[in-house]
NULOMI-89512 format. One line per field, with one value per residue (C-alpha): residue number from 1; residue in three letters; x, y, z. Coordinates in pm, whole numbers, plus 50000, padded with zeros to 5 digits. Layout:
# residues N
num <- (NUM; ...)
residuo <- (ALA; ...)
u <- (X; ...)
v <- (Y; ...)
w <- (Z; ...)
//
This chain:
# residues 214
num <- (1; 2; 3; 4; 5; 6; 7; 8; 9; 10; 11; 12; 13; 14; 15; 16; 17; 18; 19; 20; 21; 22; 23; 24; 25; 26; 27; 28; 29; 30; 31; 32; 33; 34; 35; 36; 37; 38; 39; 40; 41; 42; 43; 44; 45; 46; 47; 48; 49; 50; 51; 52; 53; 54; 55; 56; 57; 58; 59; 60; 61; 62; 63; 64; 65; 66; 67; 68; 69; 70; 71; 72; 73; 74; 75; 76; 77; 78; 79; 80; 81; 82; 83; 84; 85; 86; 87; 88; 89; 90; 91; 92; 93; 94; 95; 96; 97; 98; 99; 100; 101; 102; 103; 104; 105; 106; 107; 108; 109; 110; 111; 112; 113; 114; 115; 116; 117; 118; 119; 120; 121; 122; 123; 124; 125; 126; 127; 128; 129; 130; 131; 132; 133; 134; 135; 136; 137; 138; 139; 140; 141; 142; 143; 144; 145; 146; 147; 148; 149; 150; 151; 152; 153; 154; 155; 156; 157; 158; 159; 160; 161; 162; 163; 164; 165; 166; 167; 168; 169; 170; 171; 172; 173; 174; 175; 176; 177; 178; 179; 180; 181; 182; 183; 184; 185; 186; 187; 188; 189; 190; 191; 192; 193; 194; 195; 196; 197; 198; 199; 200; 201; 202; 203; 204; 205; 206; 207; 208; 209; 210; 211; 212; 213; 214)
residuo <- (MET; THR; GLU; LYS; HIS; GLY; ARG; TRP; LEU; ALA; PRO; GLY; PRO; LEU; VAL; ILE; ALA; SER; HIS; ASN; ALA; GLY; LYS; VAL; ARG; GLU; ILE; GLN; ALA; LEU; LEU; ASP; ASN; TYR; GLY; ILE; GLU; CYS; VAL; SER; ALA; ALA; THR; LEU; GLY; LEU; ALA; GLU; PRO; ASP; GLU; THR; GLU; ALA; THR; PHE; ILE; GLY; ASN; ALA; ARG; LEU; LYS; SER; LEU; ALA; ALA; ALA; ARG; ALA; THR; GLY; MET; VAL; ALA; LEU; SER; ASP; ASP; SER; GLY; LEU; CYS; VAL; ASP; ALA; LEU; GLY; GLY; GLU; PRO; GLY; ILE; TYR; SER; ALA; ARG; TRP; ALA; GLY; GLU; THR; LYS; ASN; PHE; LYS; THR; ALA; MET; ALA; GLU; VAL; HIS; LYS; ARG; LEU; ALA; ALA; SER; VAL; SER; VAL; THR; PRO; SER; SER; VAL; GLY; GLY; ILE; ASN; THR; ALA; HIS; PHE; THR; CYS; ALA; LEU; SER; LEU; ALA; TRP; PRO; ASP; GLY; HIS; THR; GLU; ASP; PHE; GLU; GLY; LYS; VAL; PHE; GLY; ARG; ILE; VAL; GLU; ALA; ARG; GLY; ASN; ASN; GLY; PHE; GLY; TYR; ASP; ALA; ILE; PHE; LEU; PRO; ASP; GLY; HIS; GLU; GLN; THR; PHE; GLY; GLU; MET; GLU; ALA; SER; ALA; LYS; HIS; SER; MET; SER; HIS; ARG; ALA; LYS; ALA; PHE; ARG; GLN; LEU; VAL; THR; ALA; VAL; LEU; ILE; ARG; GLY; ALA; LEU)
u <- (11696; 11476; 11121; 10927; 10631; 10710; 10724; 10464; 10511; 10440; 10248; 10535; 10808; 10856; 11171; 11055; 11338; 11274; 11330; 11058; 10796; 10523; 10572; 10623; 10315; 10106; 10234; 10163; 09788; 09778; 09887; 09737; 09482; 09738; 09937; 10201; 10409; 10628; 10965; 11164; 11510; 11536; 11427; 11653; 11967; 12023; 12161; 12032; 12204; 12266; 11969; 12207; 11958; 11798; 11413; 11184; 11168; 11577; 11593; 11316; 11474; 11872; 11724; 11541; 11807; 12032; 11802; 11731; 12086; 12173; 11893; 11824; 11485; 11214; 11247; 11040; 11127; 10896; 11064; 10834; 10786; 10653; 10677; 10539; 10511; 10568; 10905; 10966; 10926; 11055; 11124; 11077; 11349; 11474; 11181; 11281; 11638; 11416; 11334; 11712; 11839; 11615; 11307; 11153; 10887; 10741; 11062; 11005; 10710; 10744; 11018; 10805; 10603; 10898; 10991; 10625; 10573; 10954; 10888; 10904; 10801; 10413; 10316; 09953; 10093; 10117; 09870; 09585; 09802; 09646; 09977; 09923; 10126; 10137; 10242; 10433; 10500; 10773; 10738; 11020; 10981; 11358; 11422; 11777; 11877; 11874; 11472; 11271; 10913; 10820; 10563; 10417; 10160; 10039; 09811; 09730; 09597; 09764; 09922; 09749; 09785; 09890; 09600; 09574; 09798; 09714; 09971; 10286; 10572; 10392; 10043; 09896; 09943; 09865; 09469; 09390; 09176; 08774; 08831; 08776; 09050; 09398; 09594; 09689; 09306; 09175; 09143; 09377; 09131; 09022; 09387; 09436; 09159; 09331; 09636; 09981; 10081; 09742; 09757; 10101; 09995; 09700; 09938; 10137; 09880; 09728; 10102; 10237; 09993; 09666; 09750; 10022; 09793; 09572)
v <- (52878; 53138; 53158; 53058; 53250; 53561; 53829; 53903; 53962; 54373; 54420; 54459; 54332; 53935; 53736; 53434; 53187; 53008; 52956; 52787; 53022; 52811; 52742; 53168; 53199; 52961; 53174; 53509; 53394; 53259; 53582; 53846; 53907; 54022; 54292; 54066; 54142; 53853; 53911; 53584; 53511; 53473; 53822; 53983; 53722; 53549; 53172; 52874; 52749; 52342; 52138; 51942; 51894; 51573; 51725; 51912; 52157; 52153; 52239; 52512; 52713; 52651; 52851; 53128; 53178; 53251; 53463; 53695; 53742; 53763; 54090; 54191; 54098; 53876; 53564; 53320; 52968; 52641; 52315; 52061; 51751; 51389; 51066; 50761; 50462; 50203; 50365; 50417; 50784; 50850; 51117; 51296; 51613; 51482; 51552; 51838; 51682; 51372; 51620; 51731; 52050; 52115; 52073; 51819; 51681; 51485; 51289; 51291; 51179; 50906; 50792; 50704; 50506; 50319; 50245; 50159; 49947; 49769; 49742; 49368; 49469; 49365; 49624; 49755; 50029; 49885; 49605; 49581; 49888; 50140; 50313; 50585; 50874; 51227; 51583; 51790; 52119; 52281; 52677; 52904; 53236; 53391; 53708; 53856; 53821; 53421; 53426; 53175; 53025; 52711; 52530; 52182; 52064; 51745; 51606; 51266; 51055; 50790; 50804; 50780; 50794; 51178; 51341; 51737; 52022; 52252; 52313; 52208; 51932; 51625; 51705; 51551; 51218; 51302; 51211; 51354; 51151; 51235; 51350; 51207; 51542; 51479; 51847; 51876; 51872; 52094; 52510; 52704; 52771; 52427; 52280; 52576; 52482; 52160; 52118; 52025; 52377; 52546; 52349; 52460; 52878; 52854; 52787; 53076; 53339; 53230; 53267; 53564; 53736; 53756; 53860; 54112; 54303; 54370)
w <- (65150; 64919; 65056; 64769; 64644; 64776; 64479; 64192; 63851; 63752; 63439; 63171; 62954; 63037; 62884; 62739; 62720; 62430; 62036; 62001; 61801; 61907; 62231; 62282; 62094; 62339; 62657; 62491; 62481; 62814; 62923; 62739; 63015; 63255; 63051; 63009; 62675; 62580; 62430; 62331; 62378; 62000; 61964; 62177; 62020; 62361; 62295; 62393; 62694; 62727; 62903; 63141; 63468; 63511; 63586; 63361; 63674; 63594; 63266; 63289; 63633; 63401; 63105; 63314; 63535; 63224; 63044; 63357; 63405; 63072; 63034; 63417; 63304; 63462; 63256; 63247; 63090; 62962; 62987; 62879; 62670; 62579; 62833; 62729; 62925; 62742; 62661; 63033; 62981; 62716; 62497; 62828; 62911; 62535; 62366; 62158; 62141; 61934; 61680; 61589; 61516; 61286; 61515; 61248; 61492; 61209; 61270; 61623; 61624; 61375; 61612; 61893; 61660; 61577; 61928; 62016; 61747; 61871; 62217; 62294; 62679; 62781; 63081; 63163; 62983; 62649; 62619; 62365; 62216; 62476; 62480; 62741; 62831; 62963; 62853; 63177; 63146; 63393; 63413; 63591; 63663; 63796; 63854; 63781; 64217; 64142; 64286; 64105; 64130; 63983; 63875; 63715; 63522; 63343; 63085; 63043; 62732; 62456; 62129; 61855; 61459; 61395; 61309; 61279; 61205; 61489; 61747; 61716; 61892; 61951; 61959; 61681; 61845; 62176; 62252; 62579; 62819; 62795; 62449; 62085; 61912; 61951; 62036; 61714; 61604; 61884; 61839; 62023; 62266; 62398; 62402; 62634; 62875; 62963; 62865; 63083; 62978; 63082; 63422; 63488; 63419; 63637; 63925; 63833; 63760; 64113; 64278; 64144; 63919; 64055; 64413; 64302; 64096; 64422)
//
């Protein structure tokens, strides 16, 4: 078995295995202080591999390894999504696919509300319109030789009517616990301080950046 958390990420270019411009911008913001220069898969003309795994970590690893082997560079992939308790965890790993080929997340958010309204199951998560949910972010950092470092972060909250034009994806309908603004209303700095992606990145920084810089 490959030894985990045994490599360090040096400052310099890093392939971001994503064609999602909003996600790439967030990742660059989170890595700005560590001398990392993010280069997106779209910029490099890399194809998006089919996400055939059943977990966020599995799909993140699949994408990071494909990008690392195609470029000969270290690559980072983020597989993330919204999991709504009353919908049995959907859209989950299919969060991006609910937005269709055009990545229309207004349609995807409308679908979440439609399915919640049509749900007839009465569970602790849906009673009283609470509509509890969480975002999950799985990060996989891959080297061309096949070594990976994997991390996962979550943030919990509930589904509300869409509010705000900041962020991307499902941000406008997600109200994190203990806050009065949705991710779509928050300034980027506020979201980055407590989001699922921020939590996963704190793990990554501790494991492969801070000690590696000493």
